[in-house]
N, C-alpha and C positions, 0 to 999 in steps of 0.2 A: 130210791133213783127214781126220779121220773123227770122227762124234760121240760125245761120252765116255758110258762105260755109265750114267751119272747122267742126262746129257740125254736118251739113251733110253727109260731107263725112266722118267721123270718124264713126257716125252712122247709114249711109244707109239710111238715112231719104229724103220719096220722096213726096214732098213739095205742092203736088195735091192730097196729101190722109193724111191729117191733120185733126183730128174730137175730138171732144167732147160729152162726154155724161155723166149724172148721174145721179140719182135719191134721191130723195127729198131736202135736202140741195144740194145736189149735181147738183140735176135737176137745181138748182135755181144759183149754181157758173157755171152751163152752160149758162143758161141765160146772166148773168153776163159777160162771155165772151165772147157771143155773140155781146152784147152792148160797152164793153169796146176792143175786141181784135177780131171783126169779119171776119177782111179781112184775119188772118190768116188762118181759116179752112174752110173746101172744105163743109162741113155738119156738124150739131149738133143734138143731139137726148136728150133734157131733159124729166123727167119721173116724174110725181107728185109733181111738182110746176108751180112756176109762178113770174113772176118780178114785184113788185109793183112798180118802179120806175125807170128810164131809159131804159126800153123799147123802147122809142120815137128812141135812139142811132141806133139801128137794121137797117142793111142794108138788102134787099132780101138775103136771103139763105137757101139751101137744109135743111131740118128741118124734123122729123121725132119725133115726142111729143107722148108719152105713157100719159094717165091720167086712174082715178079711178071713178068708178062712186059713190061708197062710200066710203068716206073720212072724216075724223074728223076735220083734223086740216086746211087743204086747201079745200073749200066747191069746189064742183067740176062745181058751176057758174062761179067761179075766174077762173079757168083753162080755163073753155071752153072760157070765155072772151080772152085770151091770146093765145088758139088756132086761136079764129078768127081774133085777130088783125094779127096774123104771114101770116092766110089764104089771107087776104086783102094787107096785105105790101107786099107778094111775088105774088099775082098777079093769086091768085087760086079761083074757083068757092067758094059760102057757104059752111059751116060746115053742113055735114050730121049727124043730131042730132041722138043720142040714136043707134047708129049704134055699136053693141062690134065687133068688129072686126079691121083688120087693111083697112085703107081706104085710097088710095090712091088719092093727088090734083094732076094735073099735070097746071103747071104754065107756064104763058106768059113771064116772066121774067126770064126763065131758073132757077127755084128755086123750084122744087117742093116740095111737104108739103104730109107727111104721117101721120096720128093718129094712134094710137092705143089705143082704150077702151076697158077697162074690167071691169065686176063686182066687183073685189074684193077690199078690202080697200086699206092701206097704205102699201102695200109690193110690192114688185119689182115681177112684175109677172113672172113666168118662160119662157113664149114663147118670152118676149119682147128681150132678147139679139137676139137670131137668126134673129129676124126680123129686129132689127137696124143695123147687122152686114152686112144684104144682102142690107138695103138702102145705107149704107153707102159705101160698093162695086159697086152700081150703080152712086156713086154720086162721083166721083172726083173734084177737082177743075178742071174748064177750062184753 
């Protein structure tokens, strides 16, 4: 899936800067977009989510994942496994556990990862948008 040339002209789309982000169910949808339309996006930023099935379709892509240590519906351990999968897929080093801050991981495949862990529950952390925008700005599509 790519934008038509007419749409790109009419709406001034920069196809090197198409991103997806979402929180909770939106984060799940962000992962689903990665699995089904990953080539469309320069980078993705799921928050408070995981994808139980279909993640095997992921191709390496820059990602900035937000997760909470305390969350009722989606255990942090499940989110941590998703983060670990992405780090391995993207050729990054192992996850630094229990670091409550943004942690960058350089990728051997050109698909950097950043994680933002916070102590809050299932809320969209107020610091996340600025961190995601900064990550997206630094990761246009090659």
